Residue, then its C-alpha position, 0 to 999 in steps of 0.5 A: m154465111p153473111s160477112h161483114s166488111r171491115p172499116i179502115s183498120k179496126r186494129w186496137a190497143p191504146f185504150t187497154l193502156a190503163v190495164a197494161l200500166m198496172a200490170v207492168a208496174r208490178v213486174a218492172h224488175a222482172a226476170w223476163p228477158p227483154t230480148p228473144t235470144q234469152n228467155v227463162p229456163l224452167c227445166t234444163t236437165a240432161f234429159s229429153s223434155q216434151i212440153g204438154t200444156a201451159i195454163p194460167d196460174q190466176r196471178g199473171g203467170a203460168i204453169a207448164v206441164w211436160y214429160e221427161d225421161r229423167a229417171g230412165d223412163f218417162d215421168v210427168f213434171a210441172r213448174r210455175v213461173d210467176s208474173g215477173g218471170f221468176p220460176q217457182w216450185t222445185a228446180d227443174g219441176v215438181r214430179v206430178c206422180v210417184a210411179p213404179a220404176g219402168t212404167a212410163q207416164i206420157l202425153p200430159k194435158a192439164v186445166s186450171d183448178g181455179a185457185g192457182g194450181v193445176v189438174v193434170v191427166w196423162i197416159d200411164g203404163r202402170n195398169g196395162p199399156n195405156a191407162l189414164f191417171a190424174q193428179h191435182v198440184d196446188s198453187s204451192g206445187v204440192r200433190q193433192w190426190g196422193d203420190p200415185g195419182v188417181i186412175l180414171a177407170t179400173g176396168t178394160t175401158n181404160q186402154v186409151t188411144e187419145f183423150s180430151v180434158e175439161s174443167d168441171g168448174a168446181g176444181g175437178i175435171v171431166v175427161a173423154w177418151a177413145s179406148s179399144v176395149s174389144g181390140i177390134s174397134s174404138d169406143i168413147y168413154a168419159q169420167r168425172l173427178n171432183a175436186s178431191g179426186v173422187l170418181q163421179w161416174g162409176s169405177n169403170a167410167k161412163t160409156l158414151c158410144s160402143n158402136k161396133l165400128d170405130q169412134v175416135h178423136p173425142v173432144v169435150v167442153r163444159k157449157t155454163s149450165g154445167t152440162f158437158v158436150v163430147a164430140w168425136e169422129d165416127q165411122r159407123a157409116i163404113f164408107n164415110t166419117f161423120v161427127f157424132g156427139q153426146a151431152v152428159t149432165g154433171a151427175g153423169t146422165l146421158l141426154w142425147a141418143a144412145d151411142g150418140l147423136q149425129l151432129v153433121n148430116s152432110a154427104e161429105n166426110a166430116i173429121n177433126p171436130m172442135l168445140v167451143a162453149t157459148g151460151s148457157d146451153d149452146c156450143l159451137l162445133f167446127w170440123d173439116a169437111d171433104s167433098v170429092g177431095v175438095g177441103d172445107i172448114r165448116g161450123k154450126r151452132l148446137g142447141t140444147a138437144g144437139a139440133a143445129v141452130w144455124a141453117g144448112a149442113g154447116l156454114h163455111m168459115f173460110p173459102i172452099g178449098v181451104s182446109g186443115l182446122l188448126g185450133v179454135m178459141t172462144d171470144h167470150v161473147g158467144g162466138a169463136y176464133l178459128v185458125t188454119s193455114a193456106t198456101n200462098a201461091t206466090t211464095h209457096t209457103n203456108p202462113l196462118w189465117a184467122q176467122r171470127v164467127q159470131g153467135d148468129g153465124s156471121l163472119l166478122f172478118s172478111p170471107s177469106g179470113e185475116r192474116v195472122s202475120s204480114v210475113p208469108s212464111n211457113q207458120v206451124q204448130v200454132a197454139l191459141a189463148p183468149d186475151n180476155q178482152g175479146g181478142l185472140l193470142l197466138t204463138w207459132y213456129d216460123d221459118v221467116r229467117g230461113l234457118a231450117p231446121d231451126m225455127d223462130i217462135i213468134a206471137q201475135r195478138l188479134s183485136p176483136f175486129g181483125g188486124s194485129v194489136w202487136y206488130a203486123s209481122g208478130v213479136s219475136v219470142c224466141l230467136a235462139p237456135n231451136q227445133g222444138p217441137g211443142l209450143c203452148i200459150a197461157q193468157s196473162g193479163g191481156g198478154a201471154v206466157i209462152a212455154w215450149s220444148d227447146t233445143r238451144n243447149s243440146p238435141s235433148p229438149d229443155i223447157y223454156a218460157q217467155g212473157v209477152d205483155a199486153l202491148g207485145r213487149l218482152g221485159s219492158g215498161v210503158s210510159v204515156e206522156p212522160s213529164a220529163p224526156p226519156a233518156a231512151t227511145a222517145l216520141a215527140r209531141p206532134s207539131p203543129n197541134p192542133a193540126s190545121h187541115g190535118s197536116t202535122s209532123i211527128s218525130y221520134t228518136l231511137t237510141g239504136p236500131e229497132r223495129v218501129e210501128l208508128r200509127v194513128v188511132d181514133p177515139s174508138g180504139r181503131v188504128v186508122t193508119v200506120l205511118e211507119d212499120g219496119v226497122r229504123g236506125a238510131g237517131t231522130h226520124t220525122v214523118t209528115w202526115d196529111g190527116r188522110a187514111r187510104g186516100r180520105s180525109l179523116p173527120p176533125g177530132l181527137y186522135l192518138v199517135q202511138l209509137l211501138t218498139p220492142s223496148r217501149s210504147e208511147i202515146r201522144r194526143l193529136v187534134v185534127l181540125 
């Protein structure tokens, strides 16, 4: 796969400020705490709450879904937090279904209903040990598909080991799952529910593959044409694991070969498939390959009939030897982001790396990928979301402070060109004592709402959330060229300005110790150089800049100087002669 060299530093953010200003103005008096030691509690009962999913609420907030042993057995709960950080719906969460005592409802997954509500699917103990049920909770927190929820299949196909859910684009869902009907091998099934919760593909679901050997780990995506693609690991070759798949129309018609089409034809084992929808009838498939013990992450683009559009047996997404695909996400322009971790040979830690592949198969970042954080710490349990401006939002657990078993929650926003939009080391979301596990992220107006299981109060986890705005700040506002000097942190106008021969002094004032990033941005929105990046003390600080970046003089013209701290973001214009 060809790769593209990256310009000086294609980090961006300044030209999203107009959008950010409007978004932040609505929540100037929000409940989102400005410090990462606080956060917003969504559920703080005395019981154990395990986060499942967080999805956007279509209004700048999010809906968190979890399961909890509140009533002596596990039940599924949901709660909305609005764009200002104010929890909505019932205190400690709305019970998603009403089920008989002694039956567990666990491992929920959810998608947006497109109208501010949520459709939730979970594994339920009512009809056998592991049946799938679903429920629609509207934007007011009211159950819509009856108190018990809807069972996805009434026969033996509904004995679920794992499942994947996708919106059908019309208020309903499509769910694909693996089920061990025979008790010997696992097969793949799928069901569609419409917006009213009515089964669309028969009372016993649609069989996608019933080969006598195991099929596991199904994933599903919806193409813009309305067709659904399901991919899974398949062991019918006995000594190898491959990836097979099937396409299904909205009406439930199977489009590819009976028992699925082989999507990966290389000699290596192919596991851990992940899908991203792209064009009207295309999608991207990514997987972990294993050839004689050497790991590899590969990808291919699948056409209408499932045939590979890119040449070869799969293009390399990262260097050979890097394996363990952790997540993928659309870039909304026909390509995708991928995230993995790779061992740092010096620190022996496992930091996260990202890659962006375009629709033609070319890599937009360097062949080795892009570091998600400048800190080479252990970074685990990553969750991804699009930022809806072509970039990527990420959050993860991080042992950067060395306080194991407690771990921090960090977030980052990557620009479409590579490089961090927020601090190079990421933004601290939660620094309270916390061991998780569980972490979710939902896009919110270019920023994010992050939800997680939290042990700060007791070993039994609660559910907490935190909003991070488009500039990477917790609970703060934005100012651009203020008419009066602010009483707090401030960025002075560069002097001289215009800067003759590129030489100018840039001063900023801090009211207390803060982490600072001072950078110069060109008219296209790319960060050409970072002048300061680190913690600075209270007082006035001055940086002299010679108009050069990486040893080269910049072309004359208009540039922007941006100061970023956890409490403030300011921009000053600078003309270089």
